[in-house]
C-alpha positions in Angstrom: 24.9 -3.4 60.7 26.1 -2.4 57.3 24.8 0.9 55.8 25.3 2.0 52.1 26.6 5.4 53.4 30.4 5.9 53.0 32.6 5.6 55.8 34.4 8.9 57.2 36.8 8.9 59.9 36.2 11.7 62.1 38.7 12.9 64.7 37.1 13.6 67.9 38.9 15.3 70.8 35.7 15.8 72.6 35.7 19.4 72.3 33.1 21.7 70.7 34.6 21.9 67.2 35.1 18.2 66.7 31.5 17.7 67.9 30.0 20.0 65.0 32.6 18.2 62.6 31.0 14.8 63.8 27.7 16.1 63.5 28.3 17.5 59.7 30.1 14.2 58.7 26.8 12.2 60.2 24.7 13.8 57.4 26.2 11.7 54.8 28.6 9.0 56.4 28.9 6.2 58.5 31.0 7.5 61.0 34.3 6.0 62.6 35.7 7.9 65.6 39.2 8.3 66.4 40.5 9.8 69.6 44.1 10.5 70.5 45.8 10.7 73.9 49.0 12.6 73.7 49.9 13.1 77.4 47.5 16.1 77.7 46.4 17.1 81.1 42.7 16.9 80.8 42.9 13.5 78.8 40.6 11.4 81.2 37.9 14.1 80.8 38.5 14.6 77.0 38.2 10.6 76.9 34.8 10.8 78.3 33.5 13.5 76.1 34.5 11.6 73.1 32.6 8.2 74.2 29.7 10.0 75.3 29.6 11.8 72.0 30.3 8.9 70.0 27.6 7.1 72.1 25.2 10.1 70.9 25.8 9.2 67.4 25.8 5.6 67.8 29.2 5.1 66.4 30.4 1.3 66.2 33.8 1.7 64.9 36.1 3.4 67.5 39.7 4.0 67.9 41.6 5.2 70.9 45.2 5.8 70.3 48.2 6.6 72.6 50.9 9.0 71.4 52.6 9.8 74.7 55.8 10.6 73.0 54.2 14.1 72.3 53.9 14.7 76.0 57.6 13.6 76.5 58.6 16.0 73.8 57.1 19.1 75.6 56.8 22.4 74.6 53.1 22.9 75.4 51.1 24.0 78.3 48.5 21.2 77.3 51.2 18.5 78.2 53.6 20.1 80.7 52.1 21.7 84.1 55.3 24.1 84.4 54.2 25.9 81.4 51.6 28.5 82.2 48.4 28.9 80.3 47.6 32.4 79.8 44.7 33.9 81.2 41.9 35.6 79.3 41.0 39.1 80.2 36.9 39.4 80.4 37.4 43.2 80.4 38.8 43.0 77.1 36.7 44.1 74.0 36.3 41.9 71.2 35.8 42.4 67.4 33.1 39.7 66.4 34.3 40.0 62.7 37.8 39.3 63.5 37.4 37.0 66.5 40.3 38.9 68.1 40.7 41.3 71.1 40.7 44.8 70.7 42.6 45.3 73.7 44.6 42.6 75.9 42.7 39.3 76.5 43.0 36.3 74.1 46.4 35.5 72.4 45.9 37.0 69.3 49.6 37.7 68.4 52.1 34.8 68.1 52.0 30.9 68.6 50.0 30.4 72.3 51.5 28.3 74.8 48.7 25.6 74.2 50.0 24.8 70.6 51.3 21.3 70.5 54.3 21.1 67.9 53.1 19.4 64.5 50.3 17.7 66.8 47.7 17.5 63.9 50.3 15.7 61.5 50.5 13.0 64.1 46.8 12.6 64.5 46.2 12.6 60.7 48.7 10.0 60.1 46.6 7.8 62.3 43.7 8.8 60.5 45.0 7.7 57.2 46.3 4.5 58.3 42.8 3.5 60.0 41.1 5.1 57.0 43.0 2.9 54.5 42.3 0.1 56.2 38.4 0.4 56.6 37.9 1.6 53.2 37.1 5.5 54.4 36.4 7.8 51.9 36.7 11.1 54.0 38.6 12.3 57.1 36.9 14.6 59.1 38.8 17.1 61.4 37.4 20.2 63.1 40.5 22.6 62.5 39.3 26.1 62.8 41.8 29.0 61.5 39.8 32.5 62.4 39.3 31.6 66.2 42.5 33.5 67.6 44.1 30.3 68.5 47.0 30.9 66.0 48.1 27.0 65.6 49.9 26.8 62.5 48.6 23.2 61.9 44.9 24.7 61.4 45.8 26.6 58.2 43.9 25.7 55.1 47.4 25.3 53.0 48.4 22.8 55.9 45.3 20.6 54.8 45.5 21.0 51.1 49.6 19.7 51.0 48.3 16.8 53.5 45.9 15.8 51.1 48.7 15.6 48.2 50.6 13.5 50.6 47.9 11.2 51.0 47.7 10.8 47.2 51.4 10.3 46.9 51.7 8.0 49.9 48.7 5.4 49.7 47.7 2.6 47.4 46.3 3.8 43.9 43.0 2.6 44.5 42.7 4.6 47.9 40.4 7.4 47.5 41.0 9.2 50.9 40.4 13.0 51.7 40.8 15.2 54.5 37.8 17.5 55.2 37.9 20.7 57.3 34.1 22.0 57.4 34.8 24.5 60.0 38.1 26.0 59.0 36.7 29.3 57.8 34.0 29.5 60.2 34.3 31.9 63.2 33.5 30.3 66.8 30.0 31.7 67.1 29.1 30.7 63.5 30.2 27.1 64.6 27.7 27.1 67.5 25.1 28.1 65.3 26.0 25.3 62.7 26.0 22.8 65.8 22.4 24.1 67.1 21.0 23.8 63.7 22.3 20.0 63.3 21.5 19.1 67.0 25.1 18.5 68.3 25.4 17.3 71.5 27.3 20.3 73.2 26.3 19.4 76.4 28.5 16.2 76.1 31.7 18.2 74.9 34.6 19.6 76.8 37.0 22.5 76.0 38.6 23.5 79.4 42.4 23.3 79.0 42.9 23.3 82.8 40.0 21.4 84.6 38.3 18.1 84.5 35.6 18.8 87.0 34.2 22.3 86.2 35.6 24.2 83.2 38.0 27.1 84.5 36.0 30.0 82.1 39.5 32.0 81.9 41.8 29.7 79.6 42.1 30.7 76.0 39.8 27.6 75.0 37.1 28.6 77.6 37.1 32.2 76.5 36.8 31.3 73.1 33.9 29.0 74.0 32.0 31.3 76.2 32.4 34.2 73.8 31.0 32.1 71.0 27.8 31.0 72.7 27.3 34.7 73.9 27.7 35.9 70.4 25.3 33.0 69.0 22.8 34.2 71.9 22.8 30.6 73.2 23.6 29.6 76.7 26.3 27.1 77.1 25.3 24.4 79.6 28.5 22.7 80.7 29.4 23.5 84.2 31.8 26.5 84.9 33.9 27.2 87.9 33.8 30.8 86.8 31.7 32.1 84.0 32.8 35.6 82.9 30.9 37.6 80.3 33.3 38.6 77.6 32.5 41.7 76.0 32.0 41.2 72.4 30.4 43.6 69.5 27.2 41.7 68.3 27.6 39.1 65.6 26.1 40.1 62.3 
């Protein structure tokens, strides 16, 4: 059924950030959901989360794309089981204003092992191509800068420049823009935003390590658990181990 709402391509990994990004896009747009498999170790579980979130929002247009070459290139703990994921330390204290550990804990210094080199450019290339074909006006991606991940391709400047590339590399009549609605938010703020919008967090999946029960100690689990704790909301997905991460209360 056609709507009068403009189309937005929403990059959806199945995680909590892309879940909230989809919820925000749904306020004004007809959604077209894009999921990319790139050889990540938890791909089957992420794909399940993607489909369930897309079902929740009744998204008709869906595109699942495989980019296995990113896995073959390697260089990331998300695609290579030989590269260890660093364990977050629940005993460390965290500064909610900076989303960074005050002691040992999440990888706040340097680029973490979970970084997939230049991954988001590959995702966005597909999103732009598809968006141009289906007449989309926006591309939503749940990139977050201040969440301690430290990924270079989650910086605001990266998306500003990519938008310039879209203008230079698409048809003159194409009016397609990347939107990063979460990029300046801290994780607990994203949780609060999602709760306000009724985002289906119970369908999302963030764990880098496990597909059955979330491990609770990889960087992604730690960031998620800490965010829900700061927001004063219980995270309802199953965890094998559910530590409490010591935080200064969010204000």
